[in-house]
N, C-alpha and C positions, 0 to 999 in steps of 0.2 A: 504494500500500499504506500503510495506516494502522498506526501503532504502537498496539497494544491498550492499553498502559499509560497513554499520554496520553489515550486515549479514555475509559478507565474512570475515571481520576482526576477527570474533569470531570463525572461522572455525578451527577444528582440522586438523592434516595432512591427515587424511583419511576421513571417514564418520563422520557426527555429527548429533545429534538430539536435537531439542528444541521445546517447545510448541509454537504454533503460537499465541494464545490468549485464554482466558478462555472458548471460545465457544466450544472447542474440548475436547473430552473425552481422556482417557489415551491411548486408542488404535489408536486415530486419531493423528498421529505424522508424521513428515516429515523426509525423508532421503536425505541428501545432498551429492553430490560428488564435493567438491571444488578442487581448484588447491592447491597442497601441498607446493611446493617451487618455487623459481624463475625459475628453470630449469625443473620443472615437470608440467605435465598437467594430470589431471585425466579425462579419457574418460567417455563416457556415461555408461560404465559398471563398472566404479570405478577403473580400472587398471591404475597405473601411467605410463606415457610415458616419454621419454627423452625430451631434449630441442626441442621446437616446431619449425618447419619450415613450415610456412603457405604459401603454394604456391597458385596461382590463380586456380579457379575451371575450367577455360577454358584454353586450350593450348596457345591461343594467348594473354592471359592476363599477365601483368607483375606481378612479385611476390609481394605479399602483405607484408607489414611491420609486423614483428613478434609482437604478442600480448601475453604477459606473465601474470601469475597470479598477479605478483606485479603491473603490469600496470592496471589490472582490479580493484585491491584494491585501488590503488592510485586515479583512476577515479570513485570510487564507488558511489559517490554522483550523478553521471550522469545516474545511473540506477534507474528506477522506476518500481518495480516489483509488479504487481497486484496479490493478492491472488485469485481473481475471474477473469476469462477471458471471456469477452463478447464483442459483437459489437452492434452497434445501427442501427436498421432498419430505413431507411430514412423516411418511413411512419409508424413507430412504435409509441407506446404510449409514450415512453420516449422523442422522438424528438418532438412530438406534444405538450407534456407538457412543454418542454424547450422553445418552441416558444410561447406558450400561456402565460406563466408566465414571459416571458422576462428574464429568468435565463440564456438563451443561451449567453447573452452578457458577462457573466463572464468566458467563456471558448472559446477555438478555437478547430476546428475539421479538420481532414483530411479524404478524401475519400479512402476507401479500393480500391486499384488499380486493383486487379485481384482475380478471383476465380479459384482455382486449385483443382485437384483431383489426387489421386494415383490409377493408373490402369495399369495392365499388367506389373508391375515392374518398372514403371516410372511415373514421375509427369507431368501432362498435364494441359493446360488451358481449362477451361470450357466455352463454348459459351453460354452466357445467354441473352445478348441483341441482337437486330436485326442485328446490325453491326457485332457483334462477330459471330453470326450464319453464315452469308453469307461470312464472311472473314475467317472462320475456314478451316484449311487444313486437320483436322482429320476427317471431315465429307464429305460424298459424296453429290452430288447434290440432290439425292433422299432423303437422310437423312435430309438435310437442310430443304426441303419442309415439310417433315413429322414433324420435330421438331417445325417449325413455326406454322403449323396447330394445333398441340397439345397445344402449349403455348397460342395461341390465344383463344382456347376453355377454357383453365384454367382461363383466365382473367375474364370471366363472366360465369363460369360453372353453377351458380345458374339458369341461364336462359335456360339451356338445361338439365333438370333433366332426360330426357329419355336416355341420353348418359351414365349415371352411376347408374340408379336406380336398376339395376340388381346386382350391386356390393356394395350396402350399407353395407352388412354384410361380405364382402370379403375384402381381403387385397389390398392395393394400388399397390403392385407388380403384382398381377393378373390382375388388371385393365390396367396397362401399357402393359402387354403381350397381352391382348385382343385387344388393339389398334394397334397391329402389329408394335410396335416400335422395332427397332433393339437393340441388346445388348448394343451398344455404347450409344444410346439415353436413354435406360432404366437406365443405370449407371449414366449418367449425371443428369437426372431428379430426380431419387430416392435419390442419395447420395449428390448431389451438389446444387440442386435447392430446392427440397422439404426438403431435409436433415432429412429424417425419416427412421425408420427401415422397413424391408420388410413386417413385419406383421401388420403395421399400417393400420387402416381402410381407405377405399377409400376416404370418405368425408374429413377426417383429412388430408390426403395427398394432396387433391385438395386445401384445405384451405391454407396449408403451401406453396404450389406452387404459389397460387394467391397472398399471402402476399409478397413473394419474387419478383414476377413480378411487382406488383404495386409500390414497392419501387425503381424500376429501373428508372434511368434518372432524379430523382429529384435533386440530387447533383453531379452526375457523372455516370460513365458507370457501376457501381455496386450498389447494394442496401444498402451498409453499410457505416457507418461513425465510426471514432475512435477519441476520444478526445486526444489532445496533452497533454503530461505528464501522460497519462494513465487513466484508468477508475476511479481511486480514485479522479479525479478532479470533477466528477459529484456530489457526496454528498457535497464536499466543496462548489460548486456553490450554492446549495440550502441553505447551512449554511450561506453563505454570505448574501443571500437575507433575511433569517430569522433574522440575526443580525441587518440588516438595520432597521427592524421594531421592535426592542427591544428584540430579542431572546438573552438569556444568556447561555454561555457554561462554565461548570466547568471542566477545563482541568486537566489531571492527577489525577482525582478523580474517584473512582468507588463506587458503591452502596454496602454497607455491609448488610443491612437488611431493611425490610419494617415495618412501624408502622401502625397497623390496629386499626380501631375504634371498641370498644367493642360491641356497640349496632348494628351498621349496618354491621360490618365485612368488610368494604371497606378500601382500603389503603388511609391513610390521610397524610402520610409523609414518607420520606426515611432518613436513616442514612448513611452517606458516611464513607469512611475508615479513615477520619480525625476526626470522631465523630460529624460532623456538621449535624444538623437536617434541612431538607428542606421540607416544606409543599407542598403538591400536591393534585390535584383533580383527576388526572389520572396518570398512570405509564405505559410506553411502554418499552418492554424488548425483546431482541432477544432470540430465543428458547434455544440456548446453555447455557444461564445463569440460566436456570431453573433447580433446583435440582431434582434428581430422585424421591424423595418422593412426589413431586408435580405433577408428571406425572401419568396418568392413562392409561397405555397400549399404549403409543405413540410409534410408530415404525418409524425408520428412514432408509432412503437409504444413500448411500455414493457416493461421486464423487472422481474419481482418477484424480490427477493433476500432471503435470510436467512442469518445467520451464527450458529452456536451453539458454545458451549464446553461439552463434555459430559465425563462421567467414565468412559465405557466404550465398547466397540465395539458396533456394531449387530448383528454376527454374531460370536460368540465363536470364537476359534481358539487354537491352541497358542501362537502368538506374538502379543504385544500390539502389535507394530510392523507394522501393516497400513495400506496405502493402498487405499481401496475406492472404486469408482464404483458408486452405487446408483441404479437407475431405478425410479420409482414411476409406474405407469400412472394415467390419470385415475380418481379415486375415485368419481366420479359423472358422468353425461352432461353434456357441456359444460365440464367442468373441465379444466385443462391437465395434461399429464404433467409430473412434477417430477423433476429430476436432483439427486442429492446426491453430493458429493465429501467423503469422510471422511479426514482427515489425522491422522497420528500424530506423536509428538514427534520422531521421527528425521528428519522433513522440516524441522525447525527452525522450524516455524510455531506451535508451542504448547509449553508447559512439560510435563515428564514427569508422567504421571498424568492428563493431560487429552487431549482430542481436539478438533480444529477441524472443524466440519461446515459446508459451504457448500450452500445450497439455491438452485436457479435454475429459473425457468419463465417462459414468456411471460405478460404481465399480462392478466388478465381483470377485475381489481379492484385493491384495495390489496394490498401485499405480505403483510400479515397475513391478509387474507381468502383469498388464494390458497394460502398455505403453512402456516397454522396447522393445518388438518385433517391434513396429513401429519406435522407435528411431534407432534401429540397422539397419533397412532397408533404412531409409532416410538420416542418418548421419554416419559419420565415426570418427575414432580417429585422433587426430592431428598427422601429419607426423613428425617423428623423424628426426634429422639431417642426411642428406644424402639420405633420402627417397624421392621418388617422390609423390607429392600430387595426390589425386583422384578428380573426378568430383563432389563428394559429399561434402557438407559443414562439417567442423569439429566441434565437441562439445568441447567447452572450459570450460564449467561449467554446472552442472545439479543438479536439486533438484526434488525429488518425494515426494508427500504427499497426504493424503486422507482428504476429507472434508465431513462434515455431511450435508445431504440434508433433510431438515425437511418440505419441501413444502407441503407434503401430510398430515401433522398433522392438526387436527381439534381443534377448541377452546375448545370443550367439553372434550378433552383429558388432560386438565390441571386442577388441584385442586387449583384455585387461586381466589382472590376477583374479583368481577364483573368489577371494574375499572382498572384492570391490563390487558393490551393488549399485546398479544404475537405475535411477527413477526417471520416469518421463515427466515432461513439463505439463502445463495445462492443456486441456482438450476443449473442443467446441461444444461439448454436451452441456445441458443446463444443470444437471445434478453432479454429484461428486462420487458416484459409485465406483468409477474406475480408480480413483485415487485411494479409496478405502481398500479395494481388493489388492492393489499394488502394495500398500502398506502391510497388509496381512501376509502377503507372499514374502516380502523382504524380512518381516519379523520371524516367520517360520524358519528362514535360513539362519538368522542370527541366534534365535533361542527356540529350537524345535520342541522343547519340552515345557515351555512356559505358556501361560494363557495370554492371549492378545488383549491388551488394555483391560485388565481386571478392574472391578469396581474399586475406586479409591474410598477409603473410610472417611466418614465425616470427622472434622477436627475434634468435636466433642466426644467422639467414640475412641480416640487414640489414647492409650495409656503408655507412657514412656517409663521404662525401667532404668535403673542405674543411679549413681550418685553424682553424675556430671553436673556442671553448671547449667543454670536455666538458660535455654536459648531464647532467641528473639521470638516474641509472640507466645511464649509458653505459659505465661501467667494468666490462664483463663479463669481460674477459680478464685473467688474472694477468700474462700476457706484456706486454700493452699498458701495464699499470700499472708494470711493472718498467722498461720503456723510458723512462718519464718519471722514474724514480728517479735517484739520484746515481750517479756513475761507479763508486764503490767497490762497488756492488751489481750490476755487469754480469755477473760470474761466476754469481751466484745467479740472475739473470734468464735466462741461457742454460740453466741446469738446469731452470728452470720451463718454459721454452719447449719443451725436449726432452720433458718429461713430459706436455706437452699437445699433442703432434703429432697425436693422434687427433681433435682438434676440427676439423670440416670447414671452418669459416669463422672467420676472425679479425676481430673487431669493433673498428674504430678509434674515433676520437673522434666524439662526437655534437654537431653544431652546434646552436645554439639554433633552435627551430622558427620559421619565418617567421610574421609576423602574418597574420591572416585578411584577405583583400582586401575592400575596401568598394566598392560600386558607385558610379559617378559619378551625380550628380544630373542 
């Protein structure tokens, strides 16, 4: 996650380029369209406009307060921009792991409030739950019945193989047509519920639809959750749990080289950029850090990304605090489908009065070539002084960049020691199931006899043995503190102990955590 303030303050008056991190090659770079001066705004195509006059997107709305580039830079620390845009399925592997491991207590989440789609030149809300279907004004009574019948079938499609066995080698699009669904329903199911391309096989389309439907209603009216402060909070949560159990992090250090054992050929240590040698028995690295000479025909796909700061919602509603998932089908043959995630200020990813919009699609060209047509249809330039605003939200700032997708790479494609484990970078999928499966696979190689992410005990349930000094944060109990007090406070200590008999566990002194073990050379 990049801090937007630091990014904006380094901006040139027009476009600028800078490498995101070492995982990208030279051709993987980002183009930014920042705001140039206090009285200028660069629109989504990079053309400067005069002083903005941000009027409301609806005629009855009062005019909004002007938001200038200086204001965005001043409030830059209130923006949290994720380089990867994903949501969490309520019944996905990530949510299940957060609950199982008790890591969920380190973060807070908000429910995605609505699912939208772009159809026939306008943004519409997708009816996905039972209440949405029967309350929809875009569907006829017949369409509502047809959709409910089809979605009910998808929930347990494995029990009715005769319904789709003739389409196992045919596309999901053909299967929808064979079920006599109308064009409206085909669009909703294919692009906004299953969220798969037309050529996807039928069984994969049914699995995606089932996954969507099973996640409905667990935490809200949509199947998705989003962590407050952005997706970058999730790895921090796991880091906190790891640190509690003795994990050590070397901040602002990067690995310069590996030290290999001459006899076994395995990695036995790493040298960081400060020249410090750190012994290890395993080394886990992201694909982008691997040099080309260590690759053996590894091919990569790419992801096109864009991040916009806008002044309004794509689809107006009574509440301005909306988190929306928007699906845009291919605008022309051969073009990729685009996924948008629109975040409001209550997610703590942007300042009040603005919205953070993430666009993602598989790359067929540069990020600007893939995403600019969608941006130009859904958003507009900020209105200059004296001009009337439009119903479309205005783009105040934009950035386009490409990312490497190495999820298809295989371990055999790298010329590396056996105890060096390569993880792929981000993928274009909406969920995080691939990352969870990869983490489980690597963990089984590191600790085959250990449980993956076992439940962490609650702090009040931990009893620390030994006579070591009390560590930081160990003085949880008033009674324990009183016992260490002077003799004249004994009576007061007894009163406090009596008042706290309802506490199920008494926490004693916490010894200093043992140092992390180092592997022998």
